[in-house]
N, C-alpha and C positions, 0 to 999 in steps of 0.2 A: 041893543044889537051888541053881541059880544064879536070883539075884533079879535081874530086868530093871528098869532106870528105869521108873517108870511114864509119864513124859512126854517120854521120848527115842525119837525116830521117825527114819524115813529121811531126814526134811527136815533134821535136825540133822547127818547125816552128808553128805547132798547138799550143803548150803550150805557145811558145813566143807570139803569137797573142793574146791569153785570157790574159795573165800577163797583155799585154801592154794596153788593154782596162781599167783593174783596175788600172794600174800605171797612167794612164791618170787622172783619176777620183783623185786618190789620189793627184797627182802632183798639179792640179788645185785645190782641196780642200786645199791643203797646202800654194799656193800662196795667196788664198782669206785669210786663217787666217793671214799670214804675211801682206798683204795689210792692212788687220783691224788694227793689231798691231802697224805698223809704221802711220797709220794715227790717231789712237786714243792716243798714247802715245809718237808719233815723233821718231826722232833720235839722241836723246841727252843723256843726263846722266842717265835717267830713262828705257831707249832702252838699253843702254849700260851694265847697272848693271844687267837687266832682262837676257840679251845674256849670260854675263859671267856666270850667276848662272846656267842657263840652260845647259851649256855646260859640267858642272861638273859630272851630272848623266851618261852621255855619255861617259865622259872620264874614270870615274871610273869603270864603268861597262865593258867598254873595257879593262881595265888592270885587273880587276878581272878575268873576263871569257868571256866575249862577243866575244873578237876575235877569242880565240877557238872554241867557239859554231860555229859562222859563216864560219869558214876557213875549221876546221878539221873534225866537227861532221859526215858531210855528206860522205865525203871517208869512214870513221871508220864505219859510221853506213851501208852503201851499204856493205861493207866487212863482218859485223856482220849478215846481211841479207842474204848474200850468204853460209856462214859456218856453223852458228846456227841450229840446230834443230828447234827452236822455230820463224825461221825467222828473229833473232836479238831482239825480244821482251825485253828480259830480260837484254842486253846490255843497251838497250833506258830506261828502268828503272831505271838502275844504272846510267845512264848520268842524267836522270831527278833528281834523290835523291841528287847525288853529287852538281848538279848545285844550286838547290835550297837550301841546307846548306850553300855552299860558298858565293852566291849572298845574301842572308840574313845575314850573318854575317858581309860581308863587307859593307852592307846598315847601319848596327847600328854601324859600327866603322867610317863609312863617317860621318853620323848624328853628332856623338860626337865631331869629328874633324872638323866640317864645318869651324868655325872661322879661324882655321890655314890654311885651303884649300883656304878660300878667301882672306885672308889676304897675302898668296904667290902669288895668282893670281893678285891681284889689287896692289900691292907695287909698288910705284912711280907714279901711273896714277892718272890724274887728271879728266879722263872722265868716270869715274865709281865711285860709293858710296860704299866703302867697307862695311858699316854698313848694305846698302840695299842688295848688293849680297848676305851677310849671311843670311839674312832675307829670301830672294828668297830661297836660298839653303836649309836651313831647311825644306822648304816646297815641294821642286822638289825631293830632295836626295833618299825619299824611293821610287821612279821611277826605281832605280838601279836594283832592283830585276826583275821588271816587262820588263825592257828591256833585261835582259839576258834570262829570259824565253820565252819571245817572239821569241828571235833568236834560242833557241834549239827547241820550239814546230814548227817552220816555217821549219827549218832544219829536222825534223822527218816526217813532210808532205810531203815535197819535194820529200825524199826517197821512200814515198808512191806514188808518181805521183800525189800528191796534190797541186796545184801552185797557183789556184785561191785564195783562202781565205786567205793566209800568205800577199798576194798583197793587198787583199781589207781591211784588218784589220786597215792599217795606216789611212783609209779614217775616221773610227770611231773615231780615235785620233784628226784628226782634225775638224770633227764636233764638238767635245767637246770643243776643243779650242775656235772654232768661237763662241759656246754659251757663254763660259766663258769670252771673250771679249766684247760680248753683253751685258751681266750681268754686267761686268766692267764698261762700257760706260754708264749705266743708274744709277750705282750707284754715289750718290752725293758726293762731295769732290774731293780731290787729296790726293796720296800716300805722306806722310810727308817725306823729306829727312833730316831734322834736327829739332828734333832728329827722327830716323825710328821708327815708332811705330809697334811693332811685331802683335797687336791687330787689325790694321788698315783693315776694310771690303775690301777695294780695294786690298790691299796687298793679303788678305787672298784669295780672289776669283780668283785672276792672279795665284799665287802660286798652289794652292791645284787645281784648273781647270787643270793647265797644267799636274800636275801629275796624276790626274785622267783619262785623255787622254791616256797616256801610259800605264796605269792599264788595261782599256777598250781593247787595243790594244791586250794584252796579252792574256786576259782570253775568249775573244771571240773565239779564235782558238781549246780551250779546248774540247767544244762539237765536233768539227770535227775529234780531235784525237779519241775519242771514235767510232765515225763512220765508220773509217777506221778498228776498229777492235782491236787499241791497250787498253790494259788492264791496267793501271796503278797502281802498289803497291810500297811501299817503299822498296827499294832494298840497304841493306848494305852490307859491307865487302870487298874482294879483288875480281875482275875481272882479268882475265888471260890476256885481253889486256889493262890492266891499265898502264902497261910499256908504249906501243905505245902510248897512250892517252898522258901518261906524258911527254913522249918524245918530241912528236909533240907540246904539250901543253906548255913546257918550250919556245921552239922558238917562238912559234905564240906570247905568254904572251911577249917576248922580243921586238918582232916586234911591238907588239902593243904598248910597254912602248915606243919605239923611236918615234912611231906615236904620241903620246900623249905629249912627251917631245917637239916635233916640235909643235904641236898645241898649248901647253902651252905658248911657245916663240911666237909663233904668236899671242896668245892674248894679252900677256903683250906687244908686240911690238905694237899691234893696239889699244890698249888702251891710247898710247900717241899719236894718231892723232884723229883730230876732226871728231868724228861719224865714225872713221875708222873701228872699229869692226863690226857696223851694216850694213856699207857699203858691208864691205866683206863679211858678211854673207847672206845677200840679192843678192850680185851678184853670190854667189855660188849656192843659190837656184836656181836661174833662169838658169845658166850654167848648173845644174844638171838634170833640168827637162828633155831635150831630150834624155840625158843618162838614168835616171830613166824609163823614159817609154819604151825607144828602148833596150839600153845597159844591163841594170839589167835583164830585160825579157830574153834576149839573153844567158846571161851569167848563170841566175838562170837554165835554160833548159839545157844548155851544161854541168852545173857542175857534175849531175850523170853519164851521159854519158861519160865524160872525166875519171872521177872516175871509171867506168867499165871497161875502155879500158885500164887503167893503172893497175887494179887488174889483167886483163888477158894477160899484158905484150904484148898489141897490140899496139906497137909504130907507126905503120901507121895510126890506129886509132885516137890515140892521135893526131899526128902532123896533120891529115886532120880538125881534129875537132879545134886545133890552128890556124890553117890557115884559115879555113872559117869562125871563130870568129873576126880574125883580119880583114879581108876583110868585113864583115857585120859590123864590128863597125866604119871602114871608109865610107863605102856607108852611112849608116843610120846616122852618126854623121856630118860627114864633111859639108853636105849642111847647117846644125844648127850652127855649129861653123862659118862659113863665114857670115851667116845672124847677128848671135849675135855680131860679130867684126863690122859690118858696121851699124849695128841699135842698138849697146849695149847702146849709148847716149840717143837715141831717147825712148828706154824702160825704161830706168831710168827717163827720164823727164816725160813722158808720162804716166808710171805705178806707179812709187814711189814717185810722189812730191805732193801727195795728202794730205788735213790736215795739222797736224801739221809737217810734213817733210818739204813741201814746194820746191822750186826749187833746193836751194842748196843741200839738201839733196838727191833728184832724182839726181840731175847731178854727185855728189859723187858717188853713186851706178852704174848710166850710164857708166862713165869712167872707173870704175874699172872692169866692164863686158866687154865693148869694146876691152881693152887692155889684156885682160887675156884669152879671148875665145879659142885662138889657143890653150890651153891645154886639150880640151874637148876630142879629138880623142887619144892623149897620154895617158890621164887618163884612158880610157876605155882599151886600149892596155896593159898598165901594170897591171890593175886588171886581165886583162885575163890571162896574163903570170903567175902571181902569184900563180893562181888558178891550173894552169897546174901542178906547184911543189906540190903545196898540193894533188892532184890528184895523183901523184905517191909518197904519204906518205913522201915527203920531206918538212919540214918546215924550214931546217936551211937555205938553199939559200935564200928564200924570205926575210929573217931577214937580211941576209947579202947586199941585193940589198935596203931593206929598211933604211939599216945603210947609204950606199951611198947616197941615196935620202935625208935622213933627215939632213945629213951634209951639201950637196948642198943647202937644203932649209934654214937652220939656218944662214948659212952665208950671203945669198942673204938677208934675213930679216933684219938682223943688218946692211948691207950695205945701204939698203934702209932707214932704222931710221936713219942713220947718213946724209944720203944727200936729204932725202925729206921734204918739210916741212910738218907741220900738217895736212894741208887741202889737199894734196895729197898722203898722207900715206895710204890710201886705195887702190889707185893704185899699188904702190910698194908692198904691201902684196900680192894682187893677183896676180901680175907678177912672183914674187918669187914662190908662190904655183904652177903655170903652168908650168915655167921652170923646176921645179925639176921633174914633171911627164914627160916632154921631156926627160930628162937625165935618169929616170928610164925606160922608154920603150926601148931605145937604149941598156942600161946596161941588161935588161932583155931578149931581143932577141939575143944579143951574148951569153950570158950564155945558153939559150936553146939551141941555135947551137951546142954548145960543148956539150952539154949533150945528146941531140936527134939525133944529125946530120942535114940533109937538112931539112929546114923549109917552103920551096917553097917561099923564101923571095921575090925573083924575080918576081913571080906572085902577090905578095901581093903589092908590090911597085908600080907595074903598075897599078893596081886596083886604089891604094892612088893617082896615078898622074891623072887618068881619073878623079877621084873625085874632086881632085882639080880644074882643069879645068872647069869641069861643074858646080861647086858651085861658082867659079870667075865670070863665064858669067853671072850665074843666078841673084846675088846679084848686079852685076853692071847696068843689065837690069833695075832691082827693083829699083835702086837709081834713073836712069833715067826718070823712071814712076812716082816716088814721086815728083822729080823737075818739071816735067811737070804738074802735079795735083795742087802743091803750087802755080806754076806760073799762071794757068790758072783761080784758084779760088781767087787768091791775097790773101793767108793765110798769116797772120802776127802772129798771136798767136803760143807762142814756143810750148805749149802744142797741138794745132791742127795740127800744123807742125809734130811734134813727132809722132802723131798717124797716120798719113798719111804715114809717112816712114815704121811704124811697119806693117801697113795693107800691104802696096805694096809688102814689103819683106815676109810677109806671103801669100798672094793671088798670086804673080807674081813670086818673087826669088825661094822659096821652091819648088813649082811644076815645074817650068823650071830647076832647077837642078837636079830633079829627073827624069826629061822628058828626059833631055840630057845624063842622066846615061843610060836610055833604050835606046835612039838613039845609044849610043856608044858600045851598045850590051855588056856592062857588064853582066856576066853570073848570078850573084846574083839577078840581076832585073828581070830575067825571070818568076820566079813564080808569081811576083805582074803583068807583063805585061799581061802575059796569062789570069790571073783572071780578069783584067779588059777589055780584048777583049771578053771574056765570058759573062760579064755583059752587054757589048755593044750591043752584038749579040742577045742576051736575048730580049732586045728591039725592 
């Protein structure tokens, strides 16, 4: 007998579907901007310096408030909406006021300390220019306040049932970056590395354009807030739930701090390899595309429901949503994980070897992608598990799990640094990240079993096994098809052969994998199968 999740209904599917469309456009436009970046400025010192600088505002935003806003705000807003006579509006106003002030002060301090931050990040590295990283940092660090406010406004809109615009907003960010790169490419000359000139037009265009995209991403959501009926005004003083927010916020900030330590270590380790930081970031971008389209949409739609189930002490509903989310994560993402494993090298050569990057740069990205794609499903499962704890107003346990993940990850990073040659370090860094998520998923499942009781783990594992079998068959058949095509047409070009493999996996491997899941009668595939049958009958 199939046990359905108690609190999962059509609204989740509908919300996930609408967000998936927006996320596809967002991810594709983001990939286009990254392709332009690597084609225009390559994968050497200039790109490494740019990548290092642009990680700073996201790191500092998370350390200041971003992690609190994205993880804690929704459960607290849902409770305030239920408990307050004004539907939680005054509490939301207080959150916006507090966040704007804290993020603003943090932004000013970060800009003042930019040389110290970049020195710590690039110390001992020969693959990033400290002066150039600092110059970029001055231009992109103002984005901290916009990153944080974008997260908070998105959380408020989600609690009001508005999922589309927060998902579409990053598209505008990507469009601004694409336009910026086009202007950068048309400007004459090049960015000087010795000495770095802060007034260089190309430097200013690239840095300020990157920051402007983040600003637009936040500002575009303000009108949507007003359309929901939310009326903003500055609200100062004490809120009776400040203690709850503070207690949760402390643990979330510690959680984020641990994550930032690991990312700081990862960045420093990667900067010791030839193009390793660029390769890691690009493989992460590709591997996150299916999760961003499918996993994030599911998680965003489930989070308010899990929060309401937890607030009502509906353990069966909470476990149902967790089980449903775990199964759907495996079903949606495992075929993509298998595809990326088999076709990762082809993706690197076919997509990322353009322009200044060349075959060596594309190969580094492809190898890192292929050998770390196994972490996609554990990553999605880990994030879902942590959100269950946050829904129960427990921020302490996710932090303890994060500590285990980070210790394991850092140990692996330094191990790969010791044993890997510089040209292979990108692969080691990527594998370390994926293995840490496998550990996180196992620890999280055990902890939730202790906390909530039976989690229907057997049902979930059976679904995972079916998904692995279907995915393996799908990618194997697709490999056979690509080999036949290459042999039949006598393809000798490395790039053309790579594209044959990419197309074969996309056209043959993925559809066959999902088709086999339907043939195996996996329950979660039934709504999609029924819809396809209805469309066929209409014709």
